[in-house]
C-alpha positions in Angstrom: 0.1 0.2 0.1 1.3 3.6 -0.8 2.5 5.5 2.5 1.7 9.1 1.2 3.3 11.7 3.8 0.8 14.3 4.4 1.8 17.6 6.4 -0.4 18.7 9.3 -0.2 22.0 11.2 -1.7 21.9 14.7 -3.2 25.7 15.9 -3.2 26.0 19.7 -1.5 23.7 22.2 -4.2 23.6 25.0 -6.1 20.9 26.6 -7.3 19.7 23.1 -4.3 20.6 21.5 -2.2 18.5 23.2 -4.4 15.6 23.2 -4.7 15.7 19.3 -0.7 15.8 19.2 -0.7 12.6 21.5 -3.4 11.0 19.1 -1.8 11.1 16.1 1.6 10.2 17.4 -0.2 6.9 19.0 -1.7 6.4 15.7 1.5 6.8 13.6 2.1 3.3 12.8 -1.5 2.2 12.1 -2.2 5.2 9.6 -0.6 3.4 6.5 -2.9 0.4 7.0 -6.3 2.4 7.8 -5.4 5.6 5.3 -3.0 4.7 2.8 -1.1 7.7 4.1 0.6 9.0 7.2 0.2 12.4 8.9 3.3 14.2 9.6 3.0 17.2 12.2 5.1 20.0 10.5 4.5 22.9 12.7 2.4 23.6 16.1 1.1 27.2 16.3 1.4 28.7 19.7 1.8 31.9 21.8 4.2 30.8 24.4 6.8 29.0 22.5 9.2 28.0 25.2 6.3 26.4 27.1 5.2 24.3 24.1 8.4 23.3 23.0 9.0 21.9 26.5 5.7 20.2 26.7 6.2 18.4 23.3 9.9 17.8 23.3 10.5 18.9 19.7 11.2 22.7 19.6 11.9 22.7 16.0 7.9 22.2 15.6 7.0 25.4 17.6 6.4 28.7 15.9 4.4 31.7 16.5 4.3 32.8 13.0 1.2 31.8 11.3 2.6 33.1 7.9 5.2 30.1 8.2 2.4 27.7 8.2 0.3 29.4 5.6 3.1 29.8 3.1 4.5 26.2 3.4 3.0 23.9 0.4 3.9 20.8 2.4 1.6 21.7 5.0 -2.1 20.5 3.6 -4.4 20.0 6.6 -4.7 22.7 9.2 -5.9 21.9 12.9 -7.5 24.8 14.6 -8.0 24.2 18.5 -7.2 27.6 19.4 -10.7 28.3 20.2 -12.6 32.2 20.0 -13.8 34.1 16.8 -10.4 35.8 16.1 -8.0 35.2 14.9 -9.2 31.6 14.2 -11.5 32.8 11.8 -8.8 34.6 9.9 -7.0 31.8 9.8 -9.3 29.1 8.6 -10.4 31.5 6.1 -6.9 32.2 4.6 -6.1 28.5 5.0 -8.8 27.5 3.0 -8.2 30.1 0.3 -4.7 28.8 0.2 -6.2 25.2 -0.8 -5.3 23.7 2.6 -8.3 21.7 4.3 -9.4 22.6 7.9 -10.1 20.6 10.6 -11.7 22.4 13.8 -13.3 22.0 17.2 -14.3 25.6 17.7 -17.9 25.7 18.3 -18.1 29.3 18.9 -16.7 29.9 15.4 -18.9 27.2 13.6 -22.1 28.6 15.3 -21.9 31.9 14.3 -20.1 31.6 10.8 -20.3 28.2 9.7 -22.0 29.1 6.2 -19.3 31.7 5.2 -16.4 29.2 6.1 -18.3 26.3 4.0 -18.6 28.5 1.1 -15.0 29.5 1.0 -14.2 25.8 1.5 -16.5 24.8 -1.6 -15.0 27.7 -3.7 -11.4 26.4 -3.3 -12.6 22.5 -3.4 -11.1 21.8 0.4 -12.4 19.7 3.3 -14.0 21.7 6.3 -14.6 19.2 9.3 -15.9 20.1 12.7 -16.9 16.9 14.3 -15.3 17.9 17.7 -17.3 21.2 17.8 -20.5 19.4 19.3 -20.3 16.6 22.1 -16.6 15.9 22.2 -16.1 12.0 21.5 -19.5 11.2 20.3 -19.7 11.1 16.5 -22.9 12.8 15.8 -21.9 15.6 13.0 -20.8 12.9 10.3 -24.1 10.6 11.1 -26.4 13.7 10.6 -24.7 14.7 7.2 -24.0 11.2 5.8 -25.4 8.1 7.8 -28.8 9.4 8.2 -28.9 11.9 5.2 -32.0 9.4 3.9 -34.1 10.6 7.0 -36.4 13.5 7.0 -35.3 14.3 10.6 -38.0 16.2 12.8 -36.0 16.4 16.1 -32.4 16.4 17.5 -32.2 17.0 21.2 -29.7 16.0 23.8 -27.4 16.6 26.8 -24.6 18.4 25.4 -22.8 20.1 28.3 -21.0 17.7 30.6 -20.8 20.5 33.4 -24.4 20.8 33.7 -25.2 17.4 33.7 -22.6 16.6 36.1 -24.3 19.5 38.5 -27.6 17.9 38.0 -26.5 14.4 38.5 -25.2 15.5 41.9 -28.0 17.4 42.7 -30.6 14.2 42.1 -28.1 11.7 43.6 -26.8 13.3 46.7 -29.6 15.9 47.3 -27.1 19.1 46.8 -28.4 22.4 45.8 -27.2 24.0 43.0 -24.5 26.0 44.8 -23.1 23.0 46.4 -23.0 20.9 43.3 -21.4 23.7 41.2 -18.4 24.1 43.8 -17.9 20.2 43.6 -17.5 20.7 39.7 -15.3 23.4 40.2 -12.8 21.4 42.4 -12.9 18.6 40.1 -12.2 20.5 37.1 -15.4 20.0 35.4 -16.6 23.8 35.5 -14.4 26.8 34.5 -13.5 29.7 37.1 -16.3 31.4 35.4 -18.8 29.0 34.7 -21.5 31.3 33.0 -21.4 29.9 29.4 -21.9 26.5 30.9 -24.6 27.1 33.7 -26.4 29.7 31.9 -26.9 27.4 28.7 -24.6 29.3 26.2 -22.3 26.4 25.1 -25.1 24.3 24.7 -27.1 26.9 22.5 -23.7 27.0 20.0 -24.1 23.2 20.1 -27.9 23.3 19.0 -27.1 25.9 16.3 -24.8 23.4 14.5 -27.1 20.5 15.2 -30.3 22.0 14.2 -28.3 23.5 11.0 -27.3 19.9 9.7 -30.3 18.3 10.9 -32.7 20.5 9.1 -30.6 22.0 6.2 -31.4 25.5 7.1 -29.1 27.9 8.6 -29.3 28.5 12.6 -27.1 30.8 14.2 -26.1 30.9 18.0 -28.3 34.1 18.0 -31.5 32.1 16.9 -31.3 29.9 20.0 -33.2 30.7 23.0 -31.3 30.1 26.1 -32.2 29.3 29.7 -29.6 27.7 32.2 -29.8 25.7 35.3 -29.0 28.4 37.9 -32.7 28.5 39.2 -33.0 24.7 39.7 -33.6 23.7 43.5 -33.1 20.6 45.2 -37.1 20.9 45.8 -37.4 20.7 42.0 -35.6 17.5 41.8 -37.3 15.8 44.5 -40.7 17.0 42.7 -39.3 15.5 39.5 -38.7 12.5 41.2 -42.2 12.0 42.6 -43.4 12.6 38.8 -41.1 9.7 37.8 -38.9 12.1 36.0 -35.2 13.6 36.2 -34.2 17.3 35.5 -31.7 17.3 32.4 -30.5 20.7 30.5 -31.7 19.9 27.3 -30.6 21.3 24.0 -33.6 21.2 21.5 -34.2 21.4 18.0 -37.5 20.4 16.4 -39.0 21.2 12.9 -42.1 19.5 11.0 -40.9 21.3 7.9 -42.2 24.8 8.1 -40.2 26.3 10.5 -37.4 25.4 13.1 -37.8 25.7 17.0 -34.3 26.0 18.7 -33.8 26.4 22.4 -31.8 25.3 25.6 -33.7 25.0 28.9 -33.9 22.7 31.8 -36.4 20.0 31.1 -38.5 17.2 33.2 -37.6 14.0 31.3 -39.4 10.8 32.2 -37.4 8.0 33.6 -38.3 5.7 30.7 -36.6 8.0 28.0 -33.2 7.0 27.2 -31.8 10.6 27.8 -32.5 10.0 31.7 -30.0 7.3 32.2 -27.3 9.7 30.9 -25.5 11.1 34.1 -22.2 12.9 35.0 -20.1 14.6 32.5 -21.5 12.3 29.7 -23.2 13.5 26.6 -25.8 12.2 24.7 -27.7 13.3 21.3 -31.2 11.9 20.7 -32.3 11.9 17.2 -35.7 11.4 15.6 -36.5 10.7 11.6 -39.0 9.2 9.4 -36.9 6.0 8.3 -34.5 5.8 11.3 -37.3 6.5 14.2 -35.4 7.0 17.1 -31.6 6.7 17.8 -29.2 8.0 20.5 -25.5 8.8 20.3 -23.8 8.5 24.1 -20.1 9.0 25.2 -17.6 11.3 26.7 -18.3 15.3 25.7 -15.1 16.6 26.8 -11.6 16.1 27.8 -8.5 16.0 26.5 -8.5 12.7 24.5 -12.1 12.3 23.9 -12.2 15.5 22.0 -9.1 14.7 20.3 -10.6 11.6 19.3 -12.9 13.2 17.5 -10.4 15.7 15.8 -8.1 13.2 14.7 -11.0 11.1 13.2 -12.0 14.2 10.8 -7.9 14.3 10.1 -8.2 10.5 8.7 -11.4 11.6 6.9 -9.6 14.2 4.9 -6.4 12.1 4.6 -8.6 9.3 2.9 -10.1 12.2 0.8 -6.7 13.4 -0.3 -5.4 9.9 -1.0 -8.5 9.2 -3.3 -8.8 12.5 -4.9 -12.2 13.2 -3.6 -11.9 16.4 -1.1 -14.8 18.5 -0.6 -17.3 15.7 -1.5 -19.7 16.7 1.6 -20.0 20.4 1.5 -22.7 22.5 3.2 -25.9 21.1 3.7 -28.0 24.1 4.3 -29.9 24.3 0.9 -33.3 25.5 2.8 -34.2 28.7 4.3 -36.7 27.6 7.1 -37.9 30.4 9.5 -37.1 30.3 13.3 -40.3 29.8 15.3 -40.6 32.5 17.9 -40.4 31.1 21.1 -43.8 32.6 22.2 -45.3 30.0 19.6 -43.5 27.1 20.9 -45.8 24.7 22.2 -44.6 22.6 25.4 -46.0 21.0 28.7 -45.1 23.1 32.0 -44.5 22.3 35.6 -45.2 25.3 37.7 -44.4 25.4 41.6 -46.1 28.6 43.3 -46.4 29.4 46.8 -49.9 31.2 47.6 -51.5 32.1 51.0 -53.7 29.2 52.1 -57.2 30.8 51.5 -60.6 29.3 49.9 -60.7 30.7 46.4 -57.0 30.5 45.5 -57.0 27.2 43.6 -60.0 28.7 41.6 -58.1 31.8 41.0 -55.1 29.9 39.4 -57.8 27.7 37.4 -59.2 30.9 36.1 -56.2 32.6 34.8 -54.9 29.6 33.1 -58.4 29.2 31.4 -58.6 33.0 30.5 -54.9 32.6 28.8 -56.0 29.4 26.7 -53.6 27.1 29.0 -55.0 23.6 29.5 -54.1 22.0 32.8 -53.5 18.6 33.0 -53.2 18.6 36.9 -53.1 20.9 39.8 -52.5 19.9 43.2 -51.7 21.2 46.8 -48.5 19.7 48.0 -47.9 21.1 51.6 -48.4 23.8 53.9 -45.7 26.2 55.0 -46.6 28.7 57.7 -49.5 30.3 56.4 -49.2 29.3 52.7 -49.7 26.7 50.6 -47.6 25.1 47.5 -49.5 24.3 44.3 -48.0 22.2 41.7 -49.4 22.4 38.3 -48.9 20.4 35.1 -50.1 21.4 31.9 -50.9 20.2 28.7 -49.1 21.2 25.5 -49.8 25.1 25.2 -48.0 27.8 23.7 -45.3 29.4 25.7 -46.4 32.8 25.1 -50.2 32.0 26.7 -48.6 30.4 29.4 -46.1 33.1 30.4 -48.9 35.6 30.3 -50.9 33.4 32.6 -48.2 33.0 35.1 -47.1 36.7 35.1 -51.3 37.4 36.0 -50.8 34.8 38.6 -47.6 36.1 40.2 -49.5 39.6 40.3 -52.4 38.3 42.0 -52.0 39.5 45.8 -52.6 36.1 47.2 -49.3 34.9 45.5 -46.4 35.1 47.4 -44.0 33.7 45.1 -43.5 31.7 41.7 -40.8 29.3 42.6 -40.2 27.0 39.5 -41.5 27.1 36.0 -39.7 24.1 34.1 -41.0 22.3 30.6 -41.8 18.8 30.8 -40.7 16.6 27.8 -43.6 14.6 25.7 -46.7 14.9 24.4 
């Protein structure tokens, strides 16, 4: 078998960059048998040259000069692992324009500028791969683009942030409050020093934008995805979920019946019989529904040095195969439709509401009347317990428009007998 050498450059030597360096080196002897070629890392672009030279033991590979990589014709694949928007966007665009193929794990950039970069790749006959931008080690981008391409997909949803899943797991299994579970996640390295992007749902929203764009063949940007985090979830909410035969997960949801796309991130009560209910700790999972495949779920590690590097290296291998067989650029942008984004007030969901009211005659009737007046159908309403002179009321609705539900809850919150709206959480299912 031919053993062609393909030059590679890595941009960034952080956690994933170092992991990718390790995986490519570990696979060196296998590549010729798997691909008919061998990848040779020619350059690694970093800010701190001395530190990177020490980490790799190969100072001759380290550079802080992008032009040195861009102008090297022996480098055919650029692996962008710097993160952020700039200079990553400039480097990727210039690499593609120079005829170099690009593999990236940059969810921020792909979620905001995927269409433009894919067009540049198409113009120059290049591959632009980004499997690692969503759900770490889990292969989901390639299956959506290729293995499931014969389906009309109606739903792609999942747990796509390991930090929040770890926090909610600890709250459910050990009775922790949110602040305790977040402190533990930070101590163990699951949460960043500033966890805002994770706990407020922003990280998951970027991944939803990418998944929705591919699943429904229509461009969805990060700004299109409504986000709600888990900072308001309490141990009481977890307890009530268990009583209902559910657990609470932060779900990234993309749904389309063909006329528009619903895209949002929110905490959600998931029935314990659903496969996503068993996904705990830092694991991620993506659940897909299509007309031919029916239901399918992808499960695995959603982050980390080697799991994410596995996805990066898998994309590098695919580009190498394409180079060996002369078929680069064969899977380009799949967004050939222009579907509208459904406004959140028109999205239909079931809801769990927990409200503290004065323990007086007529309060239940007041709540029921407000819901009826706003066209919100109530499936169940019960008084759970008394707290001093107040009663805790739990309401489960049928599928209703979010706009109607929020108006009803706002009116209930303004009533003189209402002390506090304690929780509003979506419930998955019909």
